[in-house]
Z-matrix of the N, CA and C atoms (Angstrom, degrees):
N
C 1 1.452
C 2 1.530 1 108.68
N 3 1.314 2 115.80 1 129.15
C 4 1.460 3 120.70 2 -179.71
C 5 1.528 4 109.13 3 -98.61
N 6 1.310 5 115.69 4 134.71
C 7 1.468 6 120.57 5 178.15
C 8 1.517 7 108.30 6 -126.01
N 9 1.312 8 116.04 7 129.61
C 10 1.458 9 120.70 8 178.60
C 11 1.523 10 108.93 9 -104.07
N 12 1.314 11 115.76 10 137.10
C 13 1.465 12 120.78 11 178.89
C 14 1.522 13 108.70 12 -133.91
N 15 1.296 14 115.05 13 141.42
C 16 1.462 15 120.98 14 177.79
C 17 1.526 16 107.33 15 -114.10
N 18 1.297 17 115.63 16 126.85
C 19 1.460 18 120.68 17 177.21
C 20 1.521 19 107.39 18 -115.32
N 21 1.303 20 116.14 19 119.38
C 22 1.458 21 121.78 20 -178.66
C 23 1.526 22 108.53 21 -104.44
N 24 1.310 23 115.33 22 122.02
C 25 1.466 24 121.09 23 -178.73
C 26 1.518 25 109.66 24 -121.66
N 27 1.321 26 115.14 25 144.99
C 28 1.466 27 121.13 26 170.89
C 29 1.518 28 107.45 27 -106.00
N 30 1.305 29 115.98 28 149.34
C 31 1.458 30 121.97 29 176.70
C 32 1.527 31 107.18 30 -103.16
N 33 1.323 32 116.83 31 105.91
C 34 1.466 33 122.07 32 -175.62
C 35 1.525 34 111.75 33 -59.89
N 36 1.320 35 116.76 34 -41.66
C 37 1.468 36 119.96 35 -179.18
C 38 1.530 37 110.87 36 -62.33
N 39 1.328 38 116.38 37 -41.80
C 40 1.460 39 119.96 38 179.78
C 41 1.539 40 110.62 39 -68.83
N 42 1.327 41 117.35 40 -39.57
C 43 1.465 42 120.24 41 177.18
C 44 1.532 43 111.02 42 -59.04
N 45 1.327 44 115.42 43 -42.80
C 46 1.466 45 119.73 44 179.17
C 47 1.529 46 111.35 45 -66.95
N 48 1.311 47 115.42 46 -41.96
C 49 1.467 48 120.95 47 -178.96
C 50 1.530 49 110.82 48 -66.46
N 51 1.326 50 117.57 49 -47.25
C 52 1.464 51 121.48 50 -175.92
C 53 1.530 52 113.00 51 -80.27
N 54 1.319 53 116.66 52 -29.15
C 55 1.468 54 120.20 53 -174.05
C 56 1.514 55 114.60 54 -84.81
N 57 1.312 56 117.33 55 -15.38
C 58 1.460 57 119.49 56 179.73
C 59 1.522 58 112.22 57 59.62
N 60 1.345 59 116.20 58 -126.02
C 61 1.466 60 121.14 59 -175.00
C 62 1.534 61 114.34 60 -92.63
N 63 1.323 62 117.78 61 10.91
C 64 1.469 63 118.26 62 -174.93
C 65 1.523 64 114.15 63 -74.93
N 66 1.310 65 119.08 64 -11.91
C 67 1.453 66 121.26 65 -170.76
C 68 1.525 67 114.49 66 -81.91
N 69 1.303 68 118.94 67 -20.31
C 70 1.464 69 121.00 68 178.68
C 71 1.519 70 112.18 69 52.26
N 72 1.348 71 117.69 70 -131.77
C 73 1.466 72 120.86 71 -177.01
C 74 1.530 73 113.88 72 -66.89
N 75 1.331 74 117.69 73 -16.31
C 76 1.469 75 121.04 74 179.75
C 77 1.533 76 110.88 75 -75.15
N 78 1.317 77 116.57 76 -18.28
C 79 1.468 78 121.35 77 -176.99
C 80 1.537 79 111.49 78 -55.98
N 81 1.319 80 117.06 79 -42.76
C 82 1.466 81 120.27 80 -179.98
C 83 1.529 82 111.05 81 -63.47
N 84 1.330 83 117.08 82 -38.80
C 85 1.464 84 120.38 83 178.19
C 86 1.521 85 111.07 84 -65.93
N 87 1.318 86 116.85 85 -40.67
C 88 1.467 87 120.32 86 178.79
C 89 1.530 88 110.91 87 -63.72
N 90 1.311 89 116.46 88 -38.90
C 91 1.470 90 119.75 89 178.75
C 92 1.537 91 110.49 90 -63.61
N 93 1.328 92 116.67 91 -39.43
C 94 1.467 93 120.85 92 179.50
C 95 1.529 94 111.76 93 -65.19
N 96 1.320 95 117.26 94 -32.66
C 97 1.468 96 121.26 95 -177.95
C 98 1.517 97 112.52 96 -68.48
N 99 1.309 98 116.93 97 -22.06
C 100 1.453 99 119.51 98 179.43
C 101 1.507 100 112.07 99 79.18
N 102 1.322 101 117.95 100 -105.03
C 103 1.460 102 119.73 101 -174.91
C 104 1.522 103 111.30 102 -108.62
N 105 1.293 104 119.04 103 -110.99
C 106 1.466 105 121.44 104 -173.40
C 107 1.532 106 111.50 105 -83.27
N 108 1.351 107 114.14 106 142.13
C 109 1.465 108 119.61 107 176.66
C 110 1.525 109 108.74 108 -141.26
N 111 1.351 110 116.72 109 148.11
C 112 1.463 111 120.58 110 -178.25
C 113 1.534 112 111.41 111 -72.76
N 114 1.316 113 115.22 112 142.74
C 115 1.459 114 120.90 113 -178.05
C 116 1.529 115 111.45 114 -95.96
N 117 1.327 116 118.07 115 -29.75
C 118 1.459 117 121.20 116 -171.49
C 119 1.530 118 115.81 117 -55.86
N 120 1.348 119 121.43 118 -32.53
C 121 1.471 120 117.73 119 178.14
C 122 1.544 121 113.14 120 -76.59
N 123 1.326 122 116.90 121 -16.58
C 124 1.465 123 119.51 122 -174.15
C 125 1.533 124 114.05 123 -64.13
N 126 1.343 125 120.33 124 -46.06
C 127 1.470 126 118.20 125 178.94
C 128 1.528 127 113.24 126 -59.65
N 129 1.335 128 117.58 127 -38.88
C 130 1.464 129 120.14 128 177.78
C 131 1.525 130 110.63 129 -63.42
N 132 1.327 131 115.74 130 -41.67
C 133 1.457 132 120.90 131 -179.97
C 134 1.535 133 110.44 132 -64.57
N 135 1.328 134 116.50 133 -43.86
C 136 1.464 135 121.31 134 179.74
C 137 1.524 136 110.10 135 -63.13
N 138 1.330 137 117.24 136 -44.27
C 139 1.460 138 121.18 137 -179.73
C 140 1.528 139 110.53 138 -61.27
N 141 1.309 140 116.84 139 -43.72
C 142 1.467 141 120.85 140 178.50
C 143 1.528 142 110.92 141 -60.61
N 144 1.323 143 116.21 142 -45.12
C 145 1.468 144 120.16 143 179.46
C 146 1.525 145 111.35 144 -64.41
N 147 1.337 146 117.64 145 -43.85
C 148 1.467 147 121.06 146 179.34
C 149 1.524 148 111.25 147 -62.84
N 150 1.328 149 117.19 148 -39.19
C 151 1.462 150 120.25 149 177.83
C 152 1.520 151 111.37 150 -63.73
N 153 1.325 152 117.80 151 -39.74
C 154 1.471 153 119.85 152 179.48
C 155 1.532 154 111.06 153 -69.59
N 156 1.333 155 116.90 154 -35.96
C 157 1.473 156 120.31 155 176.02
C 158 1.525 157 109.65 156 -65.27
N 159 1.329 158 117.11 157 -46.15
C 160 1.462 159 121.71 158 179.81
C 161 1.526 160 110.89 159 -60.07
N 162 1.342 161 117.21 160 -41.21
C 163 1.463 162 120.46 161 179.32
C 164 1.530 163 110.63 162 -65.05
N 165 1.328 164 117.90 163 -39.92
C 166 1.467 165 120.99 164 177.98
C 167 1.528 166 110.91 165 -64.48
N 168 1.332 167 117.37 166 -40.58
C 169 1.468 168 121.01 167 178.30
C 170 1.524 169 110.06 168 -64.80
N 171 1.333 170 116.90 169 -46.50
C 172 1.473 171 120.52 170 179.51
C 173 1.525 172 110.93 171 -60.31
N 174 1.327 173 116.32 172 -41.99
C 175 1.468 174 120.54 173 179.40
C 176 1.533 175 110.57 174 -63.49
N 177 1.324 176 117.32 175 -41.86
C 178 1.464 177 121.28 176 -179.79
C 179 1.529 178 112.01 177 -68.84
N 180 1.334 179 117.19 178 -35.08
C 181 1.467 180 121.27 179 -177.48
C 182 1.522 181 113.11 180 -80.47
N 183 1.305 182 117.56 181 -22.64
C 184 1.468 183 121.14 182 -171.08
C 185 1.530 184 114.09 183 -51.62
N 186 1.332 185 120.86 184 -49.65
C 187 1.471 186 119.19 185 -178.66
C 188 1.537 187 112.66 186 -60.22
N 189 1.319 188 116.78 187 -38.01
C 190 1.460 189 120.64 188 -179.68
C 191 1.532 190 110.52 189 -69.91
N 192 1.325 191 115.61 190 -40.41
C 193 1.463 192 119.98 191 178.93
C 194 1.521 193 111.16 192 -66.79
N 195 1.333 194 117.31 193 -38.56
C 196 1.465 195 119.91 194 179.62
C 197 1.525 196 110.99 195 -61.55
N 198 1.323 197 117.62 196 -39.11
C 199 1.467 198 120.58 197 177.43
C 200 1.525 199 110.44 198 -63.29
N 201 1.328 200 117.08 199 -42.26
C 202 1.459 201 120.69 200 179.04
C 203 1.522 202 111.64 201 -67.29
N 204 1.324 203 116.31 202 -38.00
C 205 1.465 204 120.38 203 -179.05
C 206 1.522 205 110.77 204 -63.32
N 207 1.331 206 117.43 205 -37.10
C 208 1.478 207 119.88 206 178.62
C 209 1.526 208 110.37 207 -59.60
N 210 1.308 209 116.37 208 -41.73
C 211 1.474 210 120.36 209 178.58
C 212 1.530 211 109.97 210 -66.29
N 213 1.326 212 116.01 211 -44.05
C 214 1.466 213 120.18 212 -179.25
C 215 1.521 214 110.54 213 -62.81
N 216 1.338 215 117.24 214 -44.33
C 217 1.463 216 119.97 215 -179.12
C 218 1.523 217 111.51 216 -63.12
N 219 1.315 218 116.70 217 -39.73
C 220 1.459 219 119.84 218 176.76
C 221 1.520 220 110.14 219 -60.31
N 222 1.308 221 117.34 220 -42.96
C 223 1.468 222 121.77 221 179.24
C 224 1.521 223 111.07 222 -65.07
N 225 1.326 224 116.67 223 -45.65
C 226 1.459 225 120.61 224 -178.21
C 227 1.521 226 110.95 225 -65.21
N 228 1.314 227 116.87 226 -40.86
C 229 1.463 228 120.09 227 -178.33
C 230 1.522 229 112.02 228 -67.11
N 231 1.321 230 117.52 229 -17.99
C 232 1.462 231 120.52 230 178.81
C 233 1.523 232 112.90 231 -83.70
N 234 1.333 233 117.95 232 -3.85
C 235 1.459 234 120.51 233 -178.99
C 236 1.530 235 108.17 234 -71.91
N 237 1.335 236 117.75 235 122.08
C 238 1.470 237 120.14 236 -177.97
C 239 1.529 238 111.63 237 -78.46
N 240 1.341 239 116.96 238 164.63
C 241 1.475 240 119.62 239 176.03
C 242 1.517 241 109.30 240 -55.31
N 243 1.284 242 119.77 241 146.92
C 244 1.471 243 130.29 242 11.29
C 245 1.520 244 113.76 243 -89.53
N 246 1.329 245 119.46 244 24.16
C 247 1.461 246 123.37 245 173.87
C 248 1.528 247 113.65 246 57.61
N 249 1.279 248 118.16 247 44.73
C 250 1.470 249 119.94 248 -178.98
C 251 1.521 250 111.45 249 -94.92
N 252 1.287 251 116.41 250 131.41
C 253 1.455 252 126.37 251 174.55
C 254 1.521 253 114.40 252 41.72
N 255 1.332 254 117.04 253 69.27
C 256 1.470 255 118.13 254 174.04
C 257 1.524 256 109.74 255 -62.83
N 258 1.302 257 117.15 256 149.09
C 259 1.460 258 121.23 257 -179.99
C 260 1.519 259 109.43 258 -150.13
N 261 1.308 260 115.29 259 161.18
C 262 1.457 261 122.47 260 174.40
C 263 1.521 262 106.10 261 -97.51
N 264 1.309 263 116.09 262 138.49
C 265 1.463 264 120.84 263 179.71
C 266 1.521 265 108.69 264 -111.46
N 267 1.320 266 116.28 265 129.86
C 268 1.461 267 122.09 266 176.90
C 269 1.531 268 107.18 267 -112.04
N 270 1.323 269 116.06 268 129.35
C 271 1.466 270 121.30 269 -179.53
C 272 1.522 271 110.19 270 -117.04
N 273 1.322 272 115.69 271 136.26
C 274 1.457 273 121.79 272 171.13
C 275 1.520 274 107.05 273 -120.19
N 276 1.305 275 116.16 274 117.82
C 277 1.465 276 119.81 275 178.13
C 278 1.521 277 108.69 276 -92.15
N 279 1.319 278 116.13 277 121.41
C 280 1.450 279 123.31 278 178.10
C 281 1.516 280 108.78 279 -112.04
N 282 1.314 281 116.53 280 173.09
C 283 1.470 282 120.50 281 179.65
C 284 1.522 283 112.61 282 -52.97
N 285 1.316 284 116.76 283 -53.69
C 286 1.455 285 121.03 284 -173.61
C 287 1.531 286 114.00 285 -109.84
N 288 1.321 287 117.54 286 6.67
C 289 1.459 288 118.28 287 -177.65
C 290 1.524 289 110.97 288 -160.59
N 291 1.310 290 114.83 289 168.24
C 292 1.458 291 122.36 290 172.25
C 293 1.523 292 107.07 291 -126.38
N 294 1.325 293 115.41 292 129.73
C 295 1.458 294 120.43 293 178.21
C 296 1.520 295 107.15 294 -98.63
N 297 1.305 296 116.23 295 129.16
C 298 1.451 297 122.56 296 -179.27
C 299 1.528 298 108.36 297 -117.85
N 300 1.334 299 116.84 298 125.84
C 301 1.460 300 121.22 299 179.49
C 302 1.519 301 108.78 300 -124.64
N 303 1.343 302 117.10 301 126.56
C 304 1.458 303 122.01 302 175.74
C 305 1.528 304 107.95 303 -92.77
N 306 1.323 305 116.43 304 128.57
C 307 1.458 306 121.37 305 -176.50
C 308 1.516 307 108.46 306 -125.61
N 309 1.315 308 117.00 307 130.50
C 310 1.463 309 119.35 308 173.89
C 311 1.524 310 108.56 309 -68.48
N 312 1.326 311 117.82 310 139.13
C 313 1.473 312 119.16 311 -179.01
C 314 1.522 313 111.49 312 -65.15
N 315 1.325 314 117.15 313 148.61
C 316 1.474 315 121.36 314 -179.16
C 317 1.529 316 110.51 315 -77.49
N 318 1.316 317 116.58 316 78.55
C 319 1.458 318 122.92 317 -172.06
C 320 1.528 319 112.27 318 -57.67
N 321 1.336 320 117.51 319 -45.46
C 322 1.467 321 119.48 320 -177.80
C 323 1.523 322 112.02 321 -64.12
N 324 1.322 323 116.78 322 -41.48
C 325 1.465 324 120.31 323 178.94
C 326 1.517 325 110.54 324 -64.99
N 327 1.328 326 116.32 325 -43.04
C 328 1.462 327 119.91 326 -179.75
C 329 1.526 328 110.71 327 -64.79
N 330 1.317 329 117.18 328 -37.27
C 331 1.458 330 121.31 329 177.43
C 332 1.527 331 110.22 330 -64.16
N 333 1.344 332 116.26 331 -41.71
C 334 1.464 333 120.48 332 177.18
C 335 1.526 334 110.96 333 -60.91
N 336 1.334 335 116.50 334 -33.01
C 337 1.466 336 121.01 335 179.40
C 338 1.528 337 111.92 336 -80.15
N 339 1.340 338 116.88 337 -1.20
C 340 1.449 339 119.63 338 174.04
C 341 1.514 340 115.13 339 99.63
N 342 1.311 341 118.87 340 14.67
C 343 1.450 342 120.49 341 179.99
C 344 1.521 343 109.73 342 -118.28
N 345 1.345 344 115.51 343 128.33
C 346 1.456 345 119.86 344 172.97
C 347 1.520 346 105.72 345 -84.43
N 348 1.300 347 116.13 346 103.93
C 349 1.464 348 123.50 347 -167.23
C 350 1.518 349 114.61 348 -48.88
N 351 1.303 350 117.07 349 -46.41
C 352 1.457 351 119.30 350 -173.54
C 353 1.523 352 112.18 351 -111.23
N 354 1.346 353 117.97 352 32.26
C 355 1.461 354 120.72 353 -174.56
C 356 1.524 355 112.79 354 -61.57
N 357 1.328 356 118.13 355 -31.75
C 358 1.461 357 120.55 356 -179.60
C 359 1.523 358 112.67 357 -71.16
N 360 1.336 359 116.28 358 -25.00
C 361 1.460 360 118.75 359 -172.70
C 362 1.514 361 113.53 360 -109.30
N 363 1.308 362 117.61 361 -12.68
C 364 1.484 363 119.42 362 -179.26
C 365 1.510 364 110.93 363 -98.63
């Protein structure tokens, strides 16, 4: 049985030489690596780190989003039959005018928070 494998390596010394000052804080890491290093584990590592950052952001935002969702749900539930295109309305009162903005509710965020946005009407 024949198996083909591709190994992709970067040359840290060449990256430093050719890249000049573009590396910023990564420059010290490249110097520590010495010469060639494998690239294939890096995307997995980056994805794992980004997922943990995203989870921390979602966890931090959740209480604030839940407060907003309560207001949105109250507004949506007040839409009378035939229940067409519920929206959130934002008002800005100015000296000589009022600005009115219609905003579609953040359905995906509300679903993540555990609420089926249009459960009463669907």
